[in-house]
C-alpha positions as CSV (number, residue, x, y, z in Angstrom):
1,X,133.1,-59.5,13.3
2,X,133.4,-62.7,14.2
3,X,133.4,-65.3,11.3
4,X,130.4,-67.7,12.7
5,X,127.5,-66.7,14.8
6,X,125.1,-68.7,16.7
7,X,122.0,-67.6,18.8
8,X,120.1,-69.6,21.2
9,X,117.4,-67.7,23.3
10,X,113.2,-68.0,23.7
11,X,110.7,-67.2,21.5
12,X,109.8,-63.8,20.7
13,X,113.6,-62.1,21.8
14,X,114.6,-61.2,18.3
15,X,117.3,-64.0,16.9
16,X,115.4,-63.7,13.5
17,X,115.8,-59.8,13.6
18,X,119.0,-59.9,15.3
19,X,120.1,-63.0,12.4
20,X,118.8,-60.3,9.1
21,X,120.9,-57.5,10.8
22,X,124.0,-59.3,10.8
23,X,123.1,-60.8,6.9
24,X,122.2,-57.1,5.5
25,X,125.8,-55.7,7.6
26,X,127.7,-59.0,6.0
27,X,126.0,-57.5,2.7
28,X,126.9,-53.7,3.7
29,X,131.0,-55.2,3.9
30,X,131.1,-56.6,0.7
31,X,130.7,-60.5,1.4
32,X,129.6,-62.5,-1.3
33,X,125.8,-63.6,-0.6
34,X,126.2,-66.7,-2.0
35,X,128.7,-67.8,1.1
36,X,127.0,-66.2,3.4
37,X,124.7,-69.1,5.4
38,X,121.7,-67.7,7.8
39,X,120.1,-70.9,8.9
40,X,117.1,-71.1,11.3
41,X,115.2,-73.6,13.0
42,X,111.6,-73.4,11.3
43,X,110.3,-72.0,8.2
44,X,108.2,-69.3,9.3
45,X,111.4,-68.1,10.7
46,X,113.4,-68.3,7.6
47,X,110.5,-66.3,5.8
48,X,110.2,-63.6,8.4
49,X,114.2,-63.4,8.1
50,X,113.8,-63.1,4.1
51,X,111.1,-60.7,4.1
52,X,112.5,-58.4,6.2
53,X,116.0,-58.7,4.8
54,X,114.7,-58.0,1.1
55,X,112.4,-54.9,2.5
56,X,115.7,-53.5,4.1
57,X,117.4,-53.7,1.1
58,X,115.3,-52.4,-0.9
59,X,114.4,-49.6,1.8
60,X,118.0,-48.3,1.7
61,X,117.5,-45.2,-0.1
62,X,115.1,-44.1,2.1
63,X,117.5,-45.0,6.0
64,X,121.0,-42.7,5.0
65,X,121.1,-42.0,8.0
66,X,121.5,-46.1,9.3
67,X,124.0,-47.1,6.8
68,X,126.1,-44.0,7.5
69,X,125.9,-45.5,11.2
C-alpha cells in the first residue's frame, strides 16, 4: 500500500467507499488511527465515511472470512 492516495472521480463512483475500505485496512494493519488523515469534499461524504467505518469495525466479529482475506 502506498503512503498517500488521492481519488478523483465523478459522483456515485465509489470514492467514499474506497476511502472507508482503505482506512479500515490501515487500522487492521496496525497503523495508528491518530496518524491517518482521510479527507472528503463534503460533510455528507465525511459523515457517510465515518458511519461506514464505525459500522464495519463494530461488525468485524461477523466478518471472519473477510478479515482472513
